[in-house]
MIPARO-280728 format. One record per residue (C-alpha): residue number from 1; residue in one letter; x, y, z. Coordinates in nm, 2 decimals. Each point is the difference from the previous one (the first is absolute). Layout:
N
{pt NUM, 'a', {X, Y, Z}}
...
//
This chain:
200
{pt 1, 'm', {3.49, 14.60, 11.17}}
{pt 2, 'd', {-0.13, 0.16, 0.37}}
{pt 3, 'd', {-0.28, 0.16, -0.08}}
{pt 4, 'i', {-0.24, -0.35, -0.09}}
{pt 5, 'g', {-0.25, 0.14, 0.27}}
{pt 6, 'a', {-0.01, 0.36, -0.16}}
{pt 7, 'r', {-0.04, -0.15, -0.35}}
{pt 8, 'i', {-0.29, -0.21, 0.11}}
{pt 9, 'r', {-0.22, 0.31, 0.19}}
{pt 10, 's', {0.12, 0.24, -0.29}}
{pt 11, 'a', {-0.18, -0.31, -0.25}}
{pt 12, 'r', {-0.26, -0.08, 0.20}}
{pt 13, 'k', {-0.13, 0.43, 0.11}}
{pt 14, 'n', {0.01, -0.02, -0.47}}
{pt 15, 'r', {-0.28, -0.27, -0.03}}
{pt 16, 'g', {-0.14, 0.19, 0.35}}
{pt 17, 'w', {0.01, -0.29, 0.19}}
{pt 18, 't', {-0.06, 0.05, 0.37}}
{pt 19, 'l', {0.27, -0.35, 0.15}}
{pt 20, 'e', {-0.32, -0.09, 0.14}}
{pt 21, 'a', {-0.06, -0.07, -0.39}}
{pt 22, 'l', {0.35, -0.16, -0.10}}
{pt 23, 'a', {-0.09, -0.26, 0.30}}
{pt 24, 's', {-0.29, -0.06, -0.10}}
{pt 25, 'e', {0.14, -0.07, -0.43}}
{pt 26, 's', {0.35, -0.14, 0.12}}
{pt 27, 'g', {-0.14, -0.28, 0.33}}
{pt 28, 'l', {0.25, 0.27, 0.22}}
{pt 29, 's', {-0.10, 0.16, 0.31}}
{pt 30, 't', {-0.02, 0.32, 0.05}}
{pt 31, 'g', {0.27, 0.02, 0.26}}
{pt 32, 'f', {0.27, -0.17, -0.16}}
{pt 33, 'l', {-0.04, 0.16, -0.30}}
{pt 34, 's', {-0.01, 0.34, 0.18}}
{pt 35, 'q', {0.35, -0.15, 0.15}}
{pt 36, 'v', {0.16, -0.07, -0.37}}
{pt 37, 'e', {-0.14, 0.37, -0.16}}
{pt 38, 'r', {0.22, 0.15, 0.35}}
{pt 39, 'd', {0.28, -0.28, -0.04}}
{pt 40, 'l', {-0.12, -0.22, 0.33}}
{pt 41, 't', {0.07, -0.26, -0.05}}
{pt 42, 't', {0.17, -0.18, -0.35}}
{pt 43, 'l', {-0.20, -0.22, -0.29}}
{pt 44, 's', {-0.01, -0.26, -0.14}}
{pt 45, 'i', {0.00, -0.05, -0.35}}
{pt 46, 'v', {-0.35, -0.14, -0.02}}
{pt 47, 's', {-0.11, 0.22, 0.23}}
{pt 48, 'l', {0.13, 0.25, -0.28}}
{pt 49, 'a', {-0.15, -0.18, -0.27}}
{pt 50, 'a', {-0.36, 0.00, 0.19}}
{pt 51, 'i', {0.05, 0.41, 0.04}}
{pt 52, 'c', {0.12, 0.08, -0.38}}
{pt 53, 'd', {-0.27, -0.24, -0.12}}
{pt 54, 'a', {-0.26, 0.21, 0.14}}
{pt 55, 'l', {0.16, 0.30, -0.11}}
{pt 56, 's', {0.07, -0.11, -0.33}}
{pt 57, 'i', {0.38, 0.09, 0.03}}
{pt 58, 'p', {0.25, -0.23, -0.11}}
{pt 59, 'i', {0.20, -0.16, 0.27}}
{pt 60, 'e', {0.27, 0.05, -0.15}}
{pt 61, 's', {0.00, 0.40, 0.05}}
{pt 62, 'l', {-0.03, -0.07, 0.42}}
{pt 63, 'f', {0.40, -0.18, 0.00}}
{pt 64, 's', {0.34, 0.00, -0.02}}
{pt 65, 's', {0.14, -0.32, -0.27}}
{pt 66, 'n', {0.33, -0.03, -0.20}}
{pt 67, 'r', {-0.09, -0.02, -0.30}}
{pt 68, 'p', {-0.29, 0.01, -0.24}}
{pt 69, 'i', {-0.30, -0.21, 0.04}}
{pt 70, 'h', {-0.13, -0.02, -0.30}}
{pt 71, 'e', {0.33, -0.16, -0.14}}
{pt 72, 'a', {-0.11, -0.28, -0.26}}
{pt 73, 'p', {0.08, -0.31, 0.25}}
{pt 74, 's', {0.27, -0.25, -0.14}}
{pt 75, 'q', {0.04, -0.36, 0.08}}
{pt 76, 'v', {0.30, 0.00, 0.25}}
{pt 77, 't', {0.01, 0.32, 0.21}}
{pt 78, 'r', {0.37, 0.01, 0.16}}
{pt 79, 'e', {-0.03, 0.10, 0.40}}
{pt 80, 'd', {0.08, 0.34, -0.10}}
{pt 81, 'q', {-0.25, 0.04, -0.27}}
{pt 82, 'q', {-0.25, -0.06, 0.26}}
{pt 83, 'l', {-0.27, 0.26, 0.09}}
{pt 84, 'h', {0.03, 0.19, 0.32}}
{pt 85, 'i', {-0.25, 0.14, 0.18}}
{pt 86, 'q', {-0.02, 0.29, 0.30}}
{pt 87, 'i', {-0.34, 0.14, 0.11}}
{pt 88, 'g', {0.08, 0.35, 0.13}}
{pt 89, 'g', {0.20, -0.05, 0.37}}
{pt 90, 's', {-0.05, -0.40, 0.02}}
{pt 91, 'p', {0.24, -0.22, 0.15}}
{pt 92, 'i', {-0.17, -0.30, -0.18}}
{pt 93, 's', {0.11, 0.01, -0.42}}
{pt 94, 'y', {-0.12, -0.26, -0.23}}
{pt 95, 'r', {0.19, -0.18, -0.26}}
{pt 96, 'y', {-0.18, -0.14, -0.33}}
{pt 97, 'l', {0.17, -0.34, -0.15}}
{pt 98, 's', {-0.13, 0.06, -0.33}}
{pt 99, 'g', {-0.13, 0.31, -0.20}}
{pt 100, 'q', {-0.36, 0.09, -0.04}}
{pt 101, 'l', {-0.20, -0.31, -0.13}}
{pt 102, 'p', {-0.39, -0.12, -0.14}}
{pt 103, 'd', {-0.22, -0.05, 0.33}}
{pt 104, 'v', {0.07, -0.43, 0.00}}
{pt 105, 'p', {-0.11, -0.16, 0.29}}
{pt 106, 'i', {0.30, -0.18, 0.17}}
{pt 107, 'e', {-0.09, -0.37, 0.13}}
{pt 108, 'e', {0.31, -0.14, 0.17}}
{pt 109, 'l', {0.31, 0.21, 0.17}}
{pt 110, 'l', {0.29, -0.23, 0.09}}
{pt 111, 'i', {0.30, -0.02, -0.01}}
{pt 112, 'a', {0.25, -0.26, -0.24}}
{pt 113, 'e', {0.30, -0.16, 0.14}}
{pt 114, 'f', {0.25, -0.08, -0.27}}
{pt 115, 'p', {0.32, -0.24, 0.11}}
{pt 116, 'p', {0.42, 0.08, -0.15}}
{pt 117, 'h', {-0.01, -0.13, -0.34}}
{pt 118, 'c', {-0.42, 0.06, -0.09}}
{pt 119, 'd', {-0.05, 0.02, -0.34}}
{pt 120, 'q', {-0.37, -0.05, -0.07}}
{pt 121, 'r', {-0.15, 0.17, -0.38}}
{pt 122, 'd', {-0.23, -0.02, -0.22}}
{pt 123, 's', {-0.31, 0.10, 0.30}}
{pt 124, 'a', {-0.32, 0.14, -0.12}}
{pt 125, 'h', {-0.29, 0.04, 0.23}}
{pt 126, 'e', {-0.34, 0.19, -0.11}}
{pt 127, 'g', {-0.05, 0.41, 0.19}}
{pt 128, 'q', {0.32, 0.21, 0.05}}
{pt 129, 'e', {0.28, -0.06, 0.31}}
{pt 130, 'f', {0.18, 0.24, 0.12}}
{pt 131, 'g', {0.41, -0.10, 0.26}}
{pt 132, 'y', {0.13, 0.19, 0.16}}
{pt 133, 'v', {0.36, -0.15, 0.14}}
{pt 134, 'l', {0.04, -0.08, 0.40}}
{pt 135, 'r', {0.33, -0.12, -0.01}}
{pt 136, 'g', {0.27, -0.18, -0.19}}
{pt 137, 'k', {0.09, 0.04, -0.40}}
{pt 138, 'l', {-0.18, -0.16, -0.29}}
{pt 139, 'e', {-0.06, 0.03, -0.37}}
{pt 140, 'l', {-0.35, 0.11, -0.12}}
{pt 141, 'f', {-0.08, -0.14, -0.40}}
{pt 142, 'i', {-0.28, 0.19, -0.15}}
{pt 143, 'q', {-0.07, -0.15, -0.33}}
{pt 144, 'd', {0.37, 0.09, -0.17}}
{pt 145, 'e', {0.12, 0.24, 0.21}}
{pt 146, 'v', {0.20, -0.07, 0.35}}
{pt 147, 'y', {-0.03, 0.25, 0.34}}
{pt 148, 't', {0.29, -0.04, 0.28}}
{pt 149, 'l', {-0.20, 0.08, 0.31}}
{pt 150, 'q', {0.08, 0.02, 0.33}}
{pt 151, 'a', {-0.07, 0.13, 0.38}}
{pt 152, 'g', {-0.27, 0.25, -0.03}}
{pt 153, 'd', {-0.12, 0.01, -0.44}}
{pt 154, 's', {-0.33, -0.14, -0.10}}
{pt 155, 'y', {-0.17, -0.11, -0.32}}
{pt 156, 'r', {-0.28, 0.00, -0.14}}
{pt 157, 'v', {-0.07, -0.28, -0.25}}
{pt 158, 'd', {-0.39, -0.05, -0.22}}
{pt 159, 'a', {0.07, -0.37, 0.08}}
{pt 160, 's', {-0.17, -0.15, -0.30}}
{pt 161, 'q', {0.35, 0.07, -0.15}}
{pt 162, 's', {0.31, -0.26, 0.03}}
{pt 163, 'h', {0.24, 0.13, 0.29}}
{pt 164, 'g', {0.18, -0.24, 0.28}}
{pt 165, 'y', {0.28, 0.05, 0.18}}
{pt 166, 'r', {0.34, -0.11, 0.09}}
{pt 167, 't', {0.24, 0.08, 0.31}}
{pt 168, 's', {0.40, -0.05, -0.01}}
{pt 169, 'd', {0.14, -0.27, 0.23}}
{pt 170, 'g', {0.13, 0.23, 0.28}}
{pt 171, 'g', {-0.33, 0.05, 0.12}}
{pt 172, 'g', {-0.44, -0.03, -0.04}}
{pt 173, 'a', {-0.22, 0.31, 0.00}}
{pt 174, 'a', {-0.37, 0.07, 0.21}}
{pt 175, 'i', {-0.25, 0.20, -0.23}}
{pt 176, 'l', {-0.27, 0.17, 0.21}}
{pt 177, 'm', {-0.28, -0.09, -0.37}}
{pt 178, 'a', {-0.40, 0.11, -0.03}}
{pt 179, 'v', {-0.11, -0.17, -0.30}}
{pt 180, 't', {-0.42, 0.01, -0.09}}
{pt 181, 'q', {0.02, -0.36, -0.06}}
{pt 182, 'r', {-0.12, -0.20, 0.23}}
{pt 183, 'f', {0.19, -0.31, 0.05}}
{pt 184, 'i', {-0.05, -0.16, 0.27}}
{pt 185, 'h', {-0.34, -0.07, 0.22}}
{pt 186, 'i', {0.02, 0.04, 0.33}}
{pt 187, 'p', {-0.27, -0.07, 0.19}}
{pt 188, 'p', {-0.16, 0.22, 0.31}}
{pt 189, 'q', {0.17, -0.06, 0.34}}
{pt 190, 's', {-0.34, -0.18, 0.21}}
{pt 191, 'p', {-0.06, 0.18, 0.26}}
{pt 192, 'l', {0.10, -0.07, 0.37}}
{pt 193, 'p', {-0.27, -0.13, 0.22}}
{pt 194, 's', {-0.16, 0.23, 0.24}}
{pt 195, 'g', {0.27, 0.06, 0.31}}
{pt 196, 'g', {0.26, -0.23, -0.21}}
{pt 197, 'k', {0.38, 0.12, -0.03}}
{pt 198, 'd', {0.26, 0.02, -0.34}}
{pt 199, 'i', {0.27, -0.32, 0.11}}
{pt 200, 'd', {0.33, 0.10, 0.00}}
//
């Protein structure tokens, strides 16, 4: 979708707005928006969202994707099922590891490392859990369902459901996890004294 600039310009003019008006509504500079409309710069998803919000147009109308973005999310998202989007001719692409979800605060983002022949069952806690397999292979248990996951697969689970993980004797696994329940409270680091520096 290389005509993204022209489509933004058309939407702006349909509202009777100048570039200055769009800049005021979107929080972006007039110069940047001028370059966007002439396809002289690339857009990040954050900037595109600001423009679409200001113009009241659906953001999905201005990017290409590998599948419909409003598909109902499932508990496990295979690597080839994850939503990939690209904005215009930008070399940057975005990969969404889960489907669209209600707004939930992410309290912790962590990597869970599971050694070989690990069997952790019947885990349950508050909130939501999202995971992305960085390396290895493991089985994911969600109540009575069992999923075999490998690097590149992702999942989500209502964490109040019984869930767990099992790795084989052949190797362990690492999962990037985002959870909405805070498990530990890490105190903020004390500020360094004036002129101080970190110690290696």
